[in-house]
C-alpha positions in Angstrom: -15.4 -24.5 -10.3 -11.7 -24.4 -9.2 -10.9 -23.5 -5.6 -11.5 -19.7 -4.9 -8.7 -18.1 -3.1 -8.3 -14.9 -1.7 -5.0 -14.2 -3.5 -4.3 -16.8 -6.3 -0.5 -16.4 -6.1 0.1 -20.1 -7.6 -2.0 -19.6 -10.6 -0.1 -16.3 -11.4 2.9 -18.3 -10.9 2.0 -21.3 -13.5 1.6 -18.5 -16.4 5.2 -17.2 -15.9 6.4 -20.5 -14.5 9.4 -21.1 -17.3 10.4 -17.6 -16.7 10.4 -17.2 -13.2 12.3 -20.4 -12.7 15.0 -19.4 -15.3 15.6 -16.3 -13.6 16.1 -17.8 -10.1 18.0 -20.4 -11.4 20.1 -17.7 -13.0 20.8 -16.0 -9.5 22.0 -19.1 -8.2 24.3 -20.0 -10.7 25.9 -16.7 -10.6 26.0 -16.9 -6.8 25.5 -13.0 -6.7 22.7 -13.3 -4.3 22.9 -9.6 -2.3 23.3 -6.4 -4.5 23.8 -8.4 -7.9 22.8 -7.2 -11.3 18.9 -8.3 -11.1 18.6 -5.6 -8.3 20.3 -2.9 -10.5 18.3 -3.7 -13.2 15.1 -3.9 -11.5 15.7 -0.5 -9.9 16.8 1.0 -13.2 13.1 -0.6 -14.9 11.3 0.7 -11.9 12.7 4.1 -12.2 11.3 4.4 -15.6 7.9 2.9 -15.1 7.6 5.5 -12.6 9.3 8.4 -14.2 11.2 8.8 -11.1 14.9 9.9 -10.8 15.5 7.3 -7.7 14.5 4.0 -6.9 16.1 2.7 -3.7 15.4 -1.0 -2.9 15.0 -2.1 0.1 14.3 -5.8 2.3 10.5 -4.6 2.9 7.8 -2.2 2.9 8.2 -1.2 7.0 11.8 -0.8 6.4 11.2 1.8 3.6 8.9 3.8 5.7 11.3 3.7 8.6 14.3 4.6 6.0 12.3 7.5 4.4 11.6 8.9 7.6 15.4 8.5 8.9 16.6 10.2 5.7 14.3 13.1 6.3 16.2 13.7 9.8 12.9 13.4 11.6 13.7 13.9 15.2 12.6 12.6 18.4 9.0 14.1 19.7 8.2 15.2 15.6 4.7 14.7 15.2 3.7 12.9 12.1 0.1 12.3 11.0 -1.5 9.5 9.2 -4.5 7.8 8.9 -6.2 5.7 11.6 -7.5 3.1 9.1 -4.6 1.2 7.7 -2.6 -1.7 8.7 -0.3 -0.9 11.8 3.3 -0.5 10.0 2.6 2.8 9.2 2.3 3.9 12.7 4.5 1.5 13.7 7.3 2.8 12.3 6.5 6.6 13.4 6.7 5.0 17.2 9.6 2.9 16.7 11.6 6.2 15.6 10.4 7.9 18.9 8.3 10.2 16.7 4.8 11.0 17.6 2.1 9.3 15.7 -1.3 11.7 15.1 -3.9 9.6 13.6 -6.7 11.2 12.0 -10.2 9.9 10.5 -10.6 8.9 7.0 -13.1 9.4 4.1 -16.4 7.3 4.0 -16.2 6.7 0.4 -12.5 6.3 -0.3 -11.0 5.2 3.2 -8.1 7.7 2.7 -7.1 10.4 4.8 -9.8 13.1 5.4 -8.4 16.3 4.7 -10.3 18.6 7.0 -9.2 16.2 9.7 -5.7 16.6 8.6 -5.9 20.4 8.7 -7.3 20.4 12.1 -4.3 18.0 13.6 -1.8 20.2 12.6 0.3 21.8 15.6 3.7 23.6 16.0 5.3 20.2 16.4 4.2 18.5 13.1 6.9 17.7 10.9 5.3 15.2 8.2 2.6 13.7 6.7 1.8 10.2 5.8 -1.1 9.9 3.1 -1.8 6.2 2.9 -3.1 5.1 -0.7 -5.5 2.6 0.5 -6.8 -0.4 -1.1 -5.2 0.7 -4.5 -6.2 4.5 -5.1 -4.2 7.5 -4.1 -5.4 9.8 -1.3 -6.1 13.6 -2.5 -2.3 14.3 -2.8 -3.3 17.6 -4.4 -4.8 19.2 -1.4 -2.0 17.1 1.1 0.4 19.1 -0.8 -1.0 22.5 -0.6 -1.5 21.7 3.1 2.2 20.3 3.3 3.6 23.6 1.7 1.6 26.0 3.8 3.1 24.5 6.8 6.5 23.4 5.9 6.0 19.8 6.1 7.6 16.4 4.5 4.8 14.7 2.7 5.7 10.5 2.6 3.3 8.6 0.5 2.6 4.9 1.9 2.3 3.4 -1.4 2.2 -0.1 -0.4 -1.5 -1.1 -1.6 -1.4 1.5 -4.8 1.9 0.9 -6.7 0.8 1.4 -10.7 -1.9 3.7 -10.0 -1.9 7.3 -11.4 -2.7 10.5 -9.5 -4.6 13.2 -12.1 -3.7 16.8 -11.2 -6.3 19.6 -11.5 -4.3 20.7 -14.7 -4.6 17.2 -16.6 -1.1 16.1 -15.7 -0.7 12.9 -13.9 2.0 11.1 -11.6 2.3 7.6 -10.5 1.4 6.9 -6.8 4.4 7.2 -4.6 6.1 10.1 -7.2 4.3 13.0 -5.8 5.4 13.8 -2.3 8.8 14.4 -0.9 9.6 10.4 -0.8 7.4 7.3 -1.4 7.5 3.6 -0.3 6.2 0.4 -1.3 6.1 -3.4 -0.4 6.6 -6.0 -2.3 4.9 -8.6 -0.4 3.7 -11.8 -2.2 0.1 -10.7 -2.3 0.7 -7.0 -3.5 -0.3 -6.3 -7.4 3.6 -6.2 -8.1 4.9 -9.1 -5.3 7.7 -11.0 -5.2 8.4 -14.1 -3.8 9.5 -13.4 -0.1 9.9 -9.7 1.2 10.8 -6.8 -0.5 10.4 -2.9 -0.6 11.5 0.3 -2.1 11.8 4.0 -1.6 11.2 6.4 -4.5 12.3 10.1 -4.7 13.3 13.0 -7.1 15.2 14.6 -4.5 18.9 13.9 -5.3 20.4 14.8 -2.0 17.8 12.8 0.0 18.7 9.5 -2.3 22.0 10.0 -1.5 21.2 9.7 2.1 18.8 6.7 1.9 21.4 5.0 -0.2 23.8 4.9 2.7 20.9 4.3 5.4 20.0 1.0 3.7 23.5 -0.2 3.6 24.7 0.3 7.2 25.1 4.0 6.6 28.1 3.0 4.1 29.1 4.9 1.0 32.3 3.1 1.0 32.9 -0.4 2.7 33.7 -0.1 6.1 33.2 3.8 5.9 30.0 4.6 8.2 29.2 8.1 7.6 25.6 7.9 8.5 23.7 5.5 11.0 22.2 2.8 9.1 20.4 -0.1 8.9 20.7 -3.4 7.0 17.8 -3.7 4.8 18.5 -4.9 0.9 16.2 -6.6 -1.4 18.0 -10.0 -2.5 18.8 -10.9 -6.2 16.3 -13.5 -6.2 13.5 -11.1 -5.3 14.6 -8.7 -7.7 14.8 -11.1 -10.8 11.4 -12.0 -9.9 10.2 -8.5 -9.5 12.2 -7.5 -12.8 10.3 -10.2 -14.7 6.7 -9.1 -13.1 7.0 -5.4 -13.5 6.1 -5.2 -17.5 3.1 -7.4 -16.5 1.7 -4.9 -13.7 -0.3 -2.8 -16.0 -1.9 -6.0 -17.2 -2.4 -7.2 -13.6 -3.9 -4.3 -12.6 -6.3 -3.9 -15.7 -7.8 -7.4 -14.8 -8.3 -6.3 -11.3 -10.1 -3.4 -12.4 -12.3 -5.6 -14.9 -13.2 -8.0 -11.9 -13.9 -5.1 -9.5 -16.3 -3.6 -12.4 -18.0 -7.0 -12.3 -18.3 -7.0 -8.7 -19.8 -3.6 -8.8 -22.3 -4.3 -11.6 -23.9 -7.1 -9.8 -24.1 -6.0 -6.6 -25.6 -2.6 -7.6 -29.3 -4.4 -7.2 -28.8 -4.6 -3.5 -29.2 -1.2 -1.4 -27.7 -2.9 1.6 -24.3 -2.9 -0.3 -21.9 -0.2 -1.1 -19.3 -1.1 -3.9 -15.8 0.8 -3.7 -15.7 4.1 -5.6 -12.9 5.4 -7.9 -12.0 8.9 -6.9 -12.0 11.8 -10.0 -8.5 12.4 -9.4 -7.1 8.9 -9.1 -6.9 5.6 -11.0 -7.9 2.2 -8.8 -5.5 -0.7 -9.2 -8.0 -2.9 -6.4 -5.2 -4.4 -4.2 -8.1 -4.9 -2.2 -12.2 -5.3 -3.4 -13.8 -3.9 -0.2 -17.5 -3.4 0.1 -19.6 -1.8 3.1 -22.7 -3.5 4.1 -25.5 -1.6 6.0 -28.4 -3.3 8.1 -26.7 -6.6 7.7 -24.6 -8.7 10.5 -21.1 -8.2 9.0 -19.7 -10.5 11.2 -22.3 -13.3 10.2 -21.6 -12.6 6.4 -18.1 -13.3 7.2 -18.6 -16.5 8.4 -21.2 -17.3 6.0 -18.8 -16.9 3.1 -16.5 -19.2 5.0 -19.1 -21.5 5.5 -19.4 -21.6 1.7 -15.7 -21.8 1.3 -15.2 -18.4 0.4 -12.0 -16.6 1.9 -12.7 -13.2 3.0 -11.1 -10.6 5.5 -12.1 -7.6 7.6 -9.4 -5.1 6.9 -9.3 -3.8 9.5 -11.3 -4.9 12.5 -9.4 -2.6 15.1 -8.7 1.3 14.3 -5.1 2.4 15.1 -6.4 4.8 18.0 -7.7 1.7 19.8 -4.5 -0.6 19.5 -3.1 -1.1 22.9 0.4 -0.2 21.2 -0.7 3.1 20.2 -3.2 4.5 22.4 -3.2 8.1 23.3 -5.3 10.0 25.7 -5.4 12.9 23.3 -7.5 10.4 21.0 -11.5 11.3 21.4 -13.7 8.8 19.8 -16.1 11.4 18.5 -13.0 12.5 16.0 -13.0 8.8 14.4 -16.4 8.6 13.4 -16.1 7.2 10.1 -13.2 4.7 10.9 -15.4 3.4 13.7 -18.2 3.1 11.3 -16.0 1.0 8.8 -14.7 -1.4 11.4 -18.1 -2.6 11.5 -19.2 -2.5 8.0 -16.2 -3.4 5.6 -15.8 -6.8 4.3 -13.0 -7.5 1.6 -13.7 -10.0 -1.3 -11.3 -12.2 -3.3 -9.4 -9.9 -5.7 -6.6 -11.3 -7.8 -5.7 -11.6 -11.5 -6.7 -15.2 -11.6 -10.2 -14.8 -10.7 -12.7 -16.1 -13.1 -16.7 -15.3 -13.7 -17.8 -18.5 -12.5 -15.7 -17.9 -9.0 -17.2 -14.1 -9.3 -20.8 -15.2 -9.7 -20.6 -17.9 -7.0 -19.5 -15.2 -4.6 -21.8 -12.7 -5.7 -24.7 -15.2 -5.3 -23.5 -16.0 -2.1 -23.6 -12.7 -0.5 -26.8 -11.7 -2.1 -28.9 -14.3 -0.8 -27.6 -13.7 2.8 -28.2 -10.0 2.4 -31.9 -10.2 0.8 
């Protein structure tokens, strides 16, 4: 059995190595390292794939969130609601812009934003909602949009973990994750379902005016060289990363399908244990399984984590500390009784290897090792 990895980027690269090497070499030979033709072509290809009017590439997923908020004109003190159970980047940019983060609990089954908690968190100062499509499936966007419309709020989708996922509306129509709210953002960090070989990100919107503002922000506030019309940042996707992403984009759906099949195999084998709760897929969203995350009950999760490591099985705890308990984001307004689900999840979740190169032999070893421990 080959070595098990949490994410096998080397194995994925080997399958497309000649094409990747040629694409990168072409950029080097052209010397168009910034805003080269590869960036423009990838932007166009991603717009087509997502069926969205505007894709604005940028340097990373965190920048994408920050720039989206800057583009919407949010002002110091405005409240922005997001989920407590997610990576810190989502709340980090809110605080960085001197906005006021408001954290809410999540659902016990999907780990996405709890809609009732969202409703309770809205105040006259609320200006935006940031639903996080965690681990690969969409938050309840139809409910989020209804709440946003009723309260005149912006919706900023954090799609860093769910690019390629589909949201299915009640009328049967669907949209890609990140294209549903006012603006969507994503990350192309190497381990993402669509990952580059460095850092990268993008912003999506169907709003022409917002797209224009954002295009200036990502490039020092310039629309014409040396004329700075808005306050901006320096956040550009470089041509080498765009070349890799352009090559991998046509493979994204097959990558997601491979992950789904691996998740289905895990689910089937773990169904024999009443101590293991496998991930669910919402009725309104497809799941692209950026992470495959179990919940365990009646089991010492930390001991299981170490047991897997002792057997050379990489695994991770996403996330060990909720955002409301992080020193940087602590706030006297937060009451522990308002985060009962998140506080349970941090003690019970464990994420297993999930990637396009995972094979049955590896999965069987992972599954047997876990089942032997929890029995």
